[in-house]
C-alpha angles and dihedrals in degrees: 000000000000127000127190148154121259105241104240130138093206102087110238100350096194099081086050091051089050093048104039114021103061132035089191120047094196094073091077088090093052091049094049093046089047089055090050090049092050090050090051095047090048089055090049090053093048093049090047093055092042096245092117113049095194125108110264093202119166103313123189138181117241128203115197131181121212099189096178094049090041090232135136118201126202110187128184133180094214137118097308126199137259120227088258091053092048088054091049102041103031104032102032117020101036094042095048086048090052093049093046090048093050093049092050101039108021092122096048104022095099089065096051096072100185116076101163090100090067095053089248098118093107093057092059083080089077091064089073104019132073090198133017128199128192118198109183141166122192124226083239116088096261134120120274120255133219119205122187129185129169099201096276124099087263118101138169127213123191139155117276133205095231108137102183124080119254141048133289119196116196118197117198096209114230121236092251092054104048090127086080090069091063114102092216092054095049090045090052092050094046089050092049102044108018105035093116103027111146096238121064112257119209121206110174124306136287135206118249126190115229118223115258119250114260092245095044115127119254095254096045113130113234114241120243129209134194112239135177111278102230106193100189141061104229093191108047120181095258091062091059131078115264088235089062094056133071131199092269091055091054092049092048090052091049090058090045089057094042109027092173094055109098098175118086117241115253094231142327139232119212113212117204124159133145101178136091083000137001117255135152131169149118124245122197129202106220122195105279132198124215091264113116092197090076120157107269125189092072097119112084122216119214133181111209090336093311113122113240111167146323091227101094097163111150094017097065114043110257096244090058094052087096090066126086133226144074136303117190122186134153088199099069109103100230096177096071131083121268093255090048089051092055091050093048114115096219091050092052089052090050091051091049091048092052091049091051094045093051092048092049092049092049090050092051092047089051093047097044098046114007095171091056091046091052091050090056096042099100091051095054106027096095091061094046095046090049089048092053090054098044106034121050092195090055092045090055092056098036096079088077096062113009109113135212110204124205125223086256093058098256115139128214135179114224092261091049089050091055092048097045099042102039097090097054106021104048111111128219090272092058094253121136110235114206110199118206140175126214094200122026095203100041093046096039097122092051091048091051092051091051093047091051086062089053094252125145116234120202123214107225108167110150118121093245099046094110090059092047098049089047088057094045091050089050090056096040112049092182095062136066130183118217126179110237095237096051095093140347113291099256090055094047093062105022113205126182096258116091128198116233116234118236088213121077119236089257091052091048091053090050092048092049091050091052093048095047091055091055105032114077107256095203091065108025136050110201114228123182117211132177105229138158108301089235093057119101112284094223123031125178114212134175117217111250097227096049095045094045094050091048091050092047090050092050094049094046131282127003110070093031090084089062092051091240100129095093099031116127116253111271124196140182118232104211111199118197105225090196094058118104088234093062090056091045092053091047093049097044107105096182103092098207090049091047091050091047091053093050094047093047092049092046091050091050090052090048090049091056089054094046089244097121108094144147119354094001091055092049091050091047093052091047091049092048092053090050089057095055098045 
């Protein structure tokens, strides 16, 4: 037996490892299993190239709890180490790596999270163990070795009687970490970090029922057998070729990733690239509501099938953070800070690739089955609209598949809109006016008026639509979007023809004076218009620019620069001078009766815009009942 002192100048490095290297103690298990996986895959490579003449077989990694002995065992059947290799890799390389790392990063190390890149994975064991043993036998024909260290720089190394190839690590769990002797805790960690590791991982056994023989009697009891409980899927869908998978395989994998998700994903995108970087993965579009505050952190990041994090900010473009799925890449530098990650050239390329791949997939779905794409539009639009606003590369491609639905459930691309609407909805200045509603129910009367003129009305109801139409108008000088309730219909799409007012200019001035003394100035601007005599006498509209800026301010950006976010709501009261009511109001000499008529008409207009609420609504109902007594 040999004993020795690990040659480090930092006195007792283990408390430093515990303090600085890991923000999360639980990842020790991931690191140790990753090491076992590496050892097994190295053996596979050596047997494949003929350098190792041993039988590779069907190796697995086993995790065992010894609750009484307060020990946790991690056993692999990989390449193993000789005593000389233990001395080299455990006592020298890893420790010098640890010391160098601590010196360089001791102020920021706790934020870096992943230490495997520095060869320090093994030392994470000391975060939860008061003593660690390694019993290992190399695939070479050499004696097994037994290394013991109690968390000080002292270690012992002696021969062992292990006869099978591979490495067993025994953690003597420290008193402050006894939770790691609980089966439920280990199961949770294995499920979180090792669910898709490429080597089978055994954790205990489970009982399986054997199928009954064909000729077994009805009441025969099926036999049961104890089998290894393999907790992982070593060949997850993203590691396979898309040609080897069907829709059902993708759905099955989705539920494997998200066991608590009962809804099926709408569709998937398989990522697979090996130049200029390596990246595989599958992204799923779940059914999304119109809420922008959707739970993020649903996409899982792996490195060679080892779970790393579900914070993929910077790697996956922000607008796709609402998706679910897996991204796996060995090229993502996990040992840098989050801001460093976002500035990294390889990461930017990965983000651009994902954006392009998603856009290409959406285009092909649209082209191959437009009816199906239209049926899913409302469930995916929020992601796509956000993408158009936040990613120029996505915006460039989006014209080919982003849809603009009408209130009658017809769907147009922007080019189709221009083509279909130009004959009827081009105003006298040659500009195409696209009418839209934000709420089909609340704006029903305005929609109906527009449709009576033969106009199409879009239904654009997402919370960021004001930002998006602002951008589209900026890029298309020949088009303007106007919400259908922002003015009376003849003003929305101004043609050359003008309607003559039945009231003289003097009468119009008199009517306006009467209205302005009764209608609240702080909320309404009175506007007289000569319209069809059958049109509504009073119409409440909200100017497009003001409303849009206010909406943009409330949903972030845009109108905020104009200080409009907290402005009170302002409306126009459009009064049809050709309506019989306008003449009646003008010719009523009894002031209380005149005021009553104006207030009743204003309340009716407010009611049609869903603006009559509370006390005012109660008073209106009471007044209306009085009138029909």
